[in-house]
Kinemage of the C-alpha trace (Angstrom):
@kinemage 1
@onewidth
@group {chain A} dominant
@subgroup {mainchain}
@vectorlist {calphas} color= white
{ca met a 1} P 67.032 218.474 92.967
{ca asn a 2} L 66.421 215.339 95.050
{ca ser a 3} L 68.427 212.246 95.859
{ca pro a 4} L 68.117 209.465 93.269
{ca ile a 5} L 65.546 206.755 93.754
{ca ser a 6} L 66.643 203.468 95.298
{ca pro a 7} L 69.131 201.383 93.268
{ca leu a 8} L 66.573 198.598 93.610
{ca ser a 9} L 64.327 200.475 91.147
{ca pro a 10} L 63.742 198.995 87.672
{ca val a 11} L 66.748 199.048 85.354
{ca asp a 12} L 65.005 201.311 82.845
{ca leu a 13} L 64.687 203.990 85.543
{ca gln a 14} L 68.345 203.774 86.507
{ca asn a 15} L 69.270 204.406 82.870
{ca trp a 16} L 66.642 207.068 82.104
{ca ser a 17} L 68.356 210.041 80.455
{ca asp a 18} L 65.866 211.544 77.931
{ca his a 19} L 62.752 213.115 79.462
{ca thr a 20} L 60.887 212.874 76.116
{ca arg a 21} L 61.138 209.063 76.340
{ca val a 22} L 59.409 207.984 79.544
{ca pro a 23} L 59.988 204.447 80.847
{ca phe a 24} L 56.832 202.371 81.150
{ca ser a 25} L 57.654 201.594 84.784
{ca val a 26} L 57.169 205.282 85.723
{ca tyr a 27} L 53.452 204.657 85.179
{ca thr a 28} L 53.247 201.325 87.023
{ca asp a 29} L 55.813 201.070 89.813
{ca pro a 30} L 54.228 201.272 93.316
{ca asp a 31} L 57.396 202.766 94.832
{ca ile a 32} L 57.360 205.539 92.246
{ca tyr a 33} L 53.741 206.262 93.139
{ca arg a 34} L 54.549 206.572 96.852
{ca leu a 35} L 57.388 208.976 96.047
{ca glu a 36} L 55.040 211.036 93.857
{ca leu a 37} L 52.719 211.524 96.808
{ca glu a 38} L 55.588 212.919 98.873
{ca arg a 39} L 57.371 215.083 96.308
{ca ile a 40} L 54.513 216.171 94.063
{ca phe a 41} L 51.086 215.934 95.683
{ca tyr a 42} L 52.367 216.977 99.105
{ca gly a 43} L 55.074 219.163 97.574
{ca pro a 44} L 55.226 222.753 96.230
{ca phe a 45} L 52.127 222.675 94.016
{ca trp a 46} L 48.897 224.616 94.385
{ca gln a 47} L 46.056 222.194 93.781
{ca pro a 48} L 42.391 223.056 93.187
{ca val a 49} L 40.128 221.745 95.930
{ca ala a 50} L 36.871 223.604 95.244
{ca leu a 51} L 35.203 226.244 93.146
{ca val a 52} L 33.710 229.173 95.010
{ca cys a 53} L 30.381 228.399 93.310
{ca glu a 54} L 30.399 224.915 94.898
{ca ile a 55} L 30.456 226.421 98.391
{ca pro a 56} L 29.047 229.918 97.776
{ca glu a 57} L 27.618 230.673 101.226
{ca ile a 58} L 29.334 231.112 104.564
{ca gly a 59} L 29.082 227.791 106.386
{ca asp a 60} L 29.203 225.704 103.184
{ca tyr a 61} L 31.820 222.990 102.883
{ca lys a 62} L 33.128 220.415 100.432
{ca thr a 63} L 35.216 217.302 100.948
{ca phe a 64} L 37.950 216.339 98.522
{ca phe a 65} L 41.433 214.786 98.403
{ca ile a 66} L 44.936 215.855 97.569
{ca gly a 67} L 46.830 212.682 96.802
{ca glu a 68} L 45.453 210.197 99.295
{ca thr a 69} L 44.758 212.754 102.040
{ca pro a 70} L 41.077 213.565 102.730
{ca leu a 71} L 40.268 217.255 103.130
{ca ile a 72} L 37.465 219.552 104.248
{ca val a 73} L 37.225 222.891 102.421
{ca thr a 74} L 35.108 225.449 104.291
{ca his a 75} L 33.694 228.877 103.483
{ca thr a 76} L 34.180 230.730 106.756
{ca gly a 77} L 33.711 234.418 105.943
{ca glu a 78} L 33.587 236.937 103.145
{ca asn a 79} L 36.292 235.811 100.709
{ca glu a 80} L 37.631 233.548 103.476
{ca phe a 81} L 38.168 229.823 102.992
{ca his a 82} L 39.962 227.145 104.989
{ca thr a 83} L 41.328 223.761 103.932
{ca met a 84} L 41.892 221.172 106.648
{ca val a 85} L 42.782 217.513 106.824
{ca asn a 86} L 39.561 215.564 107.331
{ca ala a 87} L 40.863 213.623 110.323
{ca cys a 88} L 40.137 214.122 114.004
{ca ser a 89} L 43.249 215.322 115.832
{ca his a 90} L 42.506 212.827 118.607
{ca arg a 91} L 42.413 209.415 116.923
{ca gly a 92} L 42.413 210.199 113.219
{ca val a 93} L 38.762 209.509 112.409
{ca glu a 94} L 37.225 211.012 109.254
{ca leu a 95} L 35.005 213.807 110.519
{ca thr a 96} L 32.541 213.930 107.635
{ca asn a 97} L 31.946 211.869 104.518
{ca glu a 98} L 29.441 214.214 102.885
{ca phe a 99} L 30.632 215.571 99.526
{ca leu a 100} L 28.876 218.939 99.952
{ca gly a 101} L 27.222 220.310 103.060
{ca lys a 102} L 26.699 223.187 105.471
{ca ala a 103} L 28.007 223.201 109.040
{ca asn a 104} L 29.461 225.547 111.632
{ca asp a 105} L 31.251 222.690 113.333
{ca phe a 106} L 32.202 219.031 112.895
{ca thr a 107} L 31.748 216.369 115.572
{ca cys a 108} L 33.914 213.274 115.573
{ca pro a 109} L 31.630 210.208 115.678
{ca tyr a 110} L 34.150 208.209 117.739
{ca his a 111} L 34.673 210.219 120.945
{ca gly a 112} L 32.614 213.365 120.372
{ca trp a 113} L 35.393 215.897 119.919
{ca val a 114} L 34.046 219.028 118.201
{ca phe a 115} L 35.882 221.348 115.802
{ca asp a 116} L 34.603 224.594 114.316
{ca asn a 117} L 34.709 225.161 110.568
{ca lys a 118} L 38.103 226.851 110.864
{ca gly a 119} L 39.512 223.720 112.488
{ca glu a 120} L 39.758 224.904 116.093
{ca cys a 121} L 39.024 222.303 118.773
{ca his a 122} L 36.195 223.365 121.142
{ca val a 123} L 34.743 220.275 122.870
{ca thr a 124} L 36.637 217.306 124.330
{ca pro a 125} L 34.370 215.058 126.464
{ca gly a 126} L 35.996 213.714 129.652
{ca glu a 127} L 38.672 216.380 129.696
{ca glu a 128} L 38.866 216.281 133.499
{ca arg a 129} L 40.747 212.975 133.182
{ca phe a 130} L 43.117 214.031 130.385
{ca arg a 131} L 46.865 214.379 130.805
{ca ala a 132} L 47.855 217.449 132.842
{ca asp a 133} L 49.398 219.396 129.955
{ca phe a 134} L 46.414 218.989 127.611
{ca lys a 135} L 45.269 222.178 125.814
{ca lys a 136} L 42.502 222.296 123.226
{ca ser a 137} L 44.486 224.916 121.358
{ca asp a 138} L 47.143 222.273 120.634
{ca phe a 139} L 44.622 219.980 118.946
{ca gly a 140} L 43.242 221.930 116.020
{ca leu a 141} L 42.894 220.226 112.651
{ca thr a 142} L 45.910 220.226 110.340
{ca gln a 143} L 45.675 223.271 108.073
{ca leu a 144} L 46.790 223.697 104.465
{ca arg a 145} L 47.743 227.033 102.916
{ca thr a 146} L 44.689 228.217 101.016
{ca thr a 147} L 44.073 230.940 98.456
{ca val a 148} L 41.439 231.928 95.905
{ca trp a 149} L 42.415 232.658 92.315
{ca ser a 150} L 39.956 233.152 89.451
{ca gln a 151} L 37.034 231.790 91.534
{ca val a 152} L 38.918 228.575 92.346
{ca val a 153} L 39.974 227.615 95.883
{ca trp a 154} L 43.544 226.262 95.836
{ca ala a 155} L 45.457 224.540 98.622
{ca thr a 156} L 48.985 223.305 99.222
{ca phe a 157} L 50.783 221.346 101.930
{ca asp a 158} L 54.125 223.018 101.251
{ca pro a 159} L 54.956 226.423 102.799
{ca ala a 160} L 57.478 226.967 99.990
{ca thr a 161} L 54.891 226.884 97.199
{ca pro a 162} L 55.197 230.152 95.218
{ca ser a 163} L 52.429 232.683 94.562
{ca met a 164} L 49.625 231.642 92.206
{ca glu a 165} L 50.852 233.922 89.418
{ca glu a 166} L 54.369 232.514 89.663
{ca phe a 167} L 53.020 228.966 90.004
{ca leu a 168} L 50.858 229.218 86.855
{ca gly a 169} L 53.296 231.360 84.884
{ca asp a 170} L 52.479 231.772 81.186
{ca ala a 171} L 49.647 229.233 81.486
{ca ala a 172} L 47.565 231.619 83.630
{ca pro a 173} L 45.780 233.604 80.868
{ca ala a 174} L 44.220 230.557 79.181
{ca leu a 175} L 42.944 229.194 82.488
{ca arg a 176} L 41.485 232.573 83.422
{ca asn a 177} L 39.768 232.728 80.030
{ca ala a 178} L 38.242 229.300 80.565
{ca leu a 179} L 36.625 230.568 83.752
{ca gly a 180} L 34.985 233.641 82.277
{ca gly a 181} L 37.930 235.939 82.820
{ca gly a 182} L 37.866 235.333 86.560
{ca glu a 183} L 35.370 238.133 87.212
{ca arg a 184} L 32.041 236.986 85.767
{ca pro a 185} L 30.540 234.916 88.627
{ca leu a 186} L 30.380 231.200 87.884
{ca lys a 187} L 27.377 228.978 88.616
{ca leu a 188} L 27.533 225.254 89.390
{ca leu a 189} L 25.412 223.207 86.975
{ca gly a 190} L 26.279 219.660 88.043
{ca tyr a 191} L 28.760 216.793 88.029
{ca gln a 192} L 29.704 213.601 86.291
{ca lys a 193} L 32.242 211.412 88.058
{ca ile a 194} L 34.283 208.548 86.677
{ca val a 195} L 37.178 206.280 87.616
{ca phe a 196} L 39.569 205.733 84.711
{ca asn a 197} L 41.532 202.471 84.750
{ca cys a 198} L 44.871 204.181 84.268
{ca asn a 199} L 47.714 205.874 86.061
{ca trp a 200} L 47.098 209.547 86.759
{ca lys a 201} L 49.958 210.578 84.450
{ca ile a 202} L 48.382 208.753 81.492
{ca tyr a 203} L 45.281 210.860 82.062
{ca met a 204} L 47.478 213.992 82.198
{ca asp a 205} L 49.509 213.108 79.082
{ca asn a 206} L 46.790 214.939 77.179
{ca asp a 207} L 47.614 216.520 73.826
{ca gly a 208} L 46.060 218.090 70.774
{ca tyr a 209} L 47.688 215.523 68.488
{ca his a 210} L 45.098 212.828 69.147
{ca ala a 211} L 41.899 214.885 68.899
{ca gly a 212} L 41.160 214.641 65.190
{ca leu a 213} L 42.633 211.143 64.924
{ca leu a 214} L 41.032 209.331 67.871
{ca his a 215} L 37.723 211.139 68.218
{ca thr a 216} L 35.284 210.218 65.468
{ca ala a 217} L 32.991 213.119 66.324
{ca phe a 218} L 35.793 215.628 65.734
{ca arg a 219} L 35.986 214.463 62.149
{ca leu a 220} L 32.269 214.026 61.517
{ca leu a 221} L 31.432 217.443 62.977
{ca asp a 222} L 34.471 219.182 61.440
{ca phe a 223} L 35.919 220.235 64.797
{ca gln a 224} L 39.483 220.001 63.482
{ca gly a 225} L 40.946 223.418 64.310
{ca gly a 226} L 44.658 223.282 65.031
{ca gln a 227} L 45.473 227.009 64.729
{ca gly a 228} L 45.924 227.709 68.438
{ca ile a 229} L 49.289 228.058 70.184
{ca gln a 230} L 49.983 225.765 73.112
{ca ile a 231} L 51.891 227.684 75.805
{ca ser a 232} L 53.622 225.949 78.680
{ca gly a 233} L 54.926 227.572 81.844
{ca gly a 234} L 54.930 227.794 85.612
{ca thr a 235} L 55.776 225.156 88.199
{ca gly a 236} L 55.874 221.719 86.610
{ca gly a 237} L 54.984 222.774 83.072
{ca his a 238} L 51.275 223.591 82.981
{ca trp a 239} L 49.944 224.307 79.518
{ca gly a 240} L 47.045 226.207 78.025
{ca ile a 241} L 45.580 226.856 74.572
{ca asp a 242} L 43.138 229.511 73.398
{ca tyr a 243} L 41.741 228.830 69.945
{ca gly a 244} L 38.917 230.028 67.747
{ca thr a 245} L 35.974 227.848 66.807
{ca lys a 246} L 33.550 228.284 63.949
{ca pro a 247} L 29.780 227.829 64.070
{ca tyr a 248} L 28.704 224.312 63.148
{ca glu a 249} L 27.261 223.849 59.679
{ca asp a 250} L 24.686 221.058 59.723
{ca asn a 251} L 26.027 218.188 57.619
{ca gly a 252} L 23.299 215.698 58.466
{ca tyr a 253} L 25.129 213.586 61.042
{ca leu a 254} L 23.053 214.795 63.991
{ca asn a 255} L 19.334 214.337 64.439
{ca asp a 256} L 19.295 217.609 66.383
{ca ala a 257} L 22.108 219.940 65.406
{ca ser a 258} L 21.174 222.471 68.096
{ca val a 259} L 23.218 220.489 70.614
{ca val a 260} L 26.417 221.808 69.003
{ca glu a 261} L 25.272 225.368 68.451
{ca thr a 262} L 27.553 228.086 69.804
{ca arg a 263} L 25.375 230.741 71.390
{ca asn a 264} L 26.142 234.199 72.810
{ca asn a 265} L 29.068 234.517 70.395
{ca glu a 266} L 31.297 232.399 72.679
{ca leu a 267} L 33.632 231.387 69.856
{ca thr a 268} L 36.896 231.270 71.829
{ca ala a 269} L 37.646 227.826 73.209
{ca thr a 270} L 40.372 226.880 75.645
{ca val a 271} L 42.006 223.761 77.066
{ca asn a 272} L 44.224 223.777 80.166
{ca leu a 273} L 46.316 221.199 82.005
{ca ile a 274} L 47.337 222.329 85.488
{ca arg a 275} L 49.983 220.199 87.168
{ca pro a 276} L 49.937 217.883 88.780
{ca leu a 277} L 46.342 216.731 88.213
{ca cys a 278} L 43.729 219.157 86.931
{ca gln a 279} L 42.173 219.905 83.552
{ca ser a 280} L 39.791 222.599 82.384
{ca val a 281} L 37.986 222.721 79.035
{ca lys a 282} L 35.736 225.331 77.457
{ca his a 283} L 34.377 224.379 74.042
{ca leu a 284} L 31.291 225.832 72.370
{ca asn a 285} L 29.094 226.786 75.360
{ca ser a 286} L 30.259 223.923 77.578
{ca ile a 287} L 32.545 224.775 80.498
{ca asn a 288} L 33.962 221.988 82.629
{ca phe a 289} L 36.565 221.999 85.373
{ca arg a 290} L 37.995 218.552 86.097
{ca phe a 291} L 39.101 217.855 89.664
{ca ala a 292} L 40.984 214.579 89.968
{ca arg a 293} L 42.863 212.359 92.386
{ca pro a 294} L 45.016 209.236 92.044
{ca leu a 295} L 43.662 205.936 93.356
{ca gly a 296} L 46.971 204.108 93.552
{ca pro a 297} L 49.242 203.598 90.539
{ca gly a 298} L 46.536 202.139 88.284
{ca lys a 299} L 43.349 204.199 88.685
{ca thr a 300} L 42.352 207.863 88.544
{ca glu a 301} L 39.101 209.419 89.785
{ca val a 302} L 37.892 212.515 87.903
{ca his a 303} L 35.047 214.874 88.814
{ca tyr a 304} L 33.756 216.660 85.713
{ca thr a 305} L 32.304 219.832 87.206
{ca tyr a 306} L 29.994 221.659 84.797
{ca leu a 307} L 29.664 225.410 84.954
{ca gly a 308} L 27.705 228.348 83.647
{ca phe a 309} L 27.437 231.952 84.770
{ca val a 310} L 25.156 233.520 87.343
{ca asp a 311} L 23.869 235.986 84.760
{ca asp a 312} L 22.910 233.271 82.222
{ca asp a 313} L 19.235 233.255 81.281
{ca asp a 314} L 17.311 229.978 81.550
{ca asp a 315} L 17.741 229.098 77.871
{ca ile a 316} L 21.547 229.382 77.807
{ca ala a 317} L 21.823 227.624 81.177
{ca glu a 318} L 19.821 224.681 79.829
{ca his a 319} L 21.904 224.696 76.650
{ca arg a 320} L 25.132 224.548 78.664
{ca ile a 321} L 23.823 221.572 80.664
{ca arg a 322} L 22.808 219.768 77.485
{ca gln a 323} L 26.197 220.324 75.870
{ca ser a 324} L 28.084 219.407 79.028
{ca ala a 325} L 26.319 216.063 79.354
{ca asn a 326} L 26.490 215.179 75.657
{ca leu a 327} L 29.755 216.557 74.285
{ca leu a 328} L 32.849 216.637 76.486
{ca gly a 329} L 31.989 214.596 79.568
{ca pro a 330} L 33.392 211.106 80.187
{ca ser a 331} L 30.684 209.581 77.962
{ca gly a 332} L 30.144 212.566 75.654
{ca phe a 333} L 29.982 211.783 71.960
{ca val a 334} L 33.031 213.970 71.320
{ca ser a 335} L 35.276 212.447 74.020
{ca ile a 336} L 33.858 208.974 74.641
{ca glu a 337} L 36.944 207.191 73.263
{ca asp a 338} L 39.288 208.608 75.934
{ca ser a 339} L 38.521 206.119 78.701
{ca ala a 340} L 39.043 203.128 76.397
{ca val a 341} L 42.395 204.448 75.191
{ca phe a 342} L 43.551 205.234 78.738
{ca glu a 343} L 42.812 201.659 79.807
{ca arg a 344} L 44.509 200.197 76.736
{ca val a 345} L 47.652 202.203 77.503
{ca gln a 346} L 47.627 200.997 81.119
{ca lys a 347} L 47.295 197.365 80.002
{ca ala a 348} L 50.099 197.644 77.459
{ca ile a 349} L 52.754 199.396 79.557
{ca thr a 350} L 53.477 196.372 81.701
{ca ala a 351} L 56.136 195.359 79.147
{ca pro a 352} L 59.703 195.832 80.477
{ca his a 353} L 62.325 198.158 78.992
{ca asn a 354} L 59.941 200.145 76.794
{ca thr a 355} L 59.159 203.845 76.693
{ca val a 356} L 56.319 206.282 76.032
{ca asn a 357} L 57.691 208.663 73.402
{ca phe a 358} L 56.773 212.307 72.768
{ca val a 359} L 57.772 213.443 69.263
{ca lys a 360} L 55.276 215.738 67.507
{ca gly a 361} L 56.218 219.414 67.674
{ca leu a 362} L 59.719 218.960 69.095
{ca ala a 363} L 61.419 219.839 65.814
{ca glu a 364} L 60.097 223.413 65.995
{ca ser a 365} L 59.881 223.606 69.808
{ca pro a 366} L 62.667 221.506 71.378
{ca asp a 367} L 61.816 222.744 74.885
{ca gly a 368} L 58.050 222.294 74.341
{ca lys a 369} L 57.188 225.700 75.788
{ca arg a 370} L 55.461 227.069 72.690
{ca cys a 371} L 54.047 224.702 70.102
{ca met a 372} L 51.027 224.236 67.873
{ca gln a 373} L 47.610 223.194 69.149
{ca asn a 374} L 47.785 219.710 67.616
{ca asp a 375} L 51.287 218.905 68.905
{ca glu a 376} L 52.361 216.846 71.907
{ca ala a 377} L 55.572 218.724 72.665
{ca gly a 378} L 53.713 220.725 75.328
{ca ser a 379} L 53.842 217.703 77.628
{ca thr a 380} L 57.642 217.591 77.704
{ca pro a 381} L 58.295 220.535 80.093
{ca trp a 382} L 56.286 218.563 82.661
{ca trp a 383} L 58.366 215.439 82.143
{ca asn a 384} L 61.592 217.429 82.378
{ca asp a 385} L 60.452 218.888 85.721
{ca tyr a 386} L 59.109 215.520 86.913
{ca lys a 387} L 62.370 213.691 86.223
{ca gln a 388} L 64.367 216.224 88.217
{ca arg a 389} L 61.831 216.604 91.014
{ca met a 390} L 61.623 212.845 91.494
{ca gly a 391} L 65.399 212.388 91.346
{ca leu a 392} L 65.174 209.894 88.501
């Protein structure tokens, strides 16, 4: 698919033949990380940059990143959104550093150039002394392809990126289910943000295998499950699971068992990994969409974005907030162990000539495209695609 990486790369990469056994250096090598930016983050992947409910009104905007590139996402008309590189076309200055805001235009603080919220250049002070062939129309902000699917704003740098349905493939239904079917309007409840001390791929090597083994709360609260089917598909091997949950029976571990009540009969849970770097989880009444970006080869920033629905009454909205903050956030009592394990993996994979190995579920699903909820085989279609896409 691509030319092989430099022969100066680590020996374990030159000899990498089995995509289910991933060399440690794939997670640590700075040259690999730079190539990932080019071929994956700036390649043919749709990546979520905003939820419509984050910027619901015309004139609203959000700043985010794809890879290491800063972006402005703007709501410019009815069902119309733009995604632009957050850099003045004159001298490359970041135009705004506000996370969320409202503006019809953006003024560069350096030389006063002004751009509207679609990225067109309108004001260039001192233009009478510019070069003779200068035209404002040549100096708009760099635009990314942008679309809206299931109330999420997606963007891509690559004109060859396929349609959203083709991109998501068989993983689309579970993601749509996580977001209320894509039609029930979502409401932003809040954020928790964290930087994990790990490579972005460690964060994305998520699986159902670990849940009942690592997470103490899964065992204490009898959240075992395991009956769902993990389905992988689309560009890069996204995966999604829909699974049934049962109402919690108070076993005395919680001082206030209402925090894990499932209300409104929302008994279908779902987990989704969207390549390259997005996760979405709906469990009990908590809905969270996890935007993320790499911070070099050893750190990953994640924005846990908590959601409800516009038609929620005050009681269920408050219940969703309470569950979001206490259950499945970065310090939630169900998922609190994740950050420690991520960091321990990152520390340990500095050893040469070793591999991360995916084994559970491959006996029944050698290609990893359809496996059980508590397997890890669903990660292997991604690694098969990654190996080819990176030319390793």
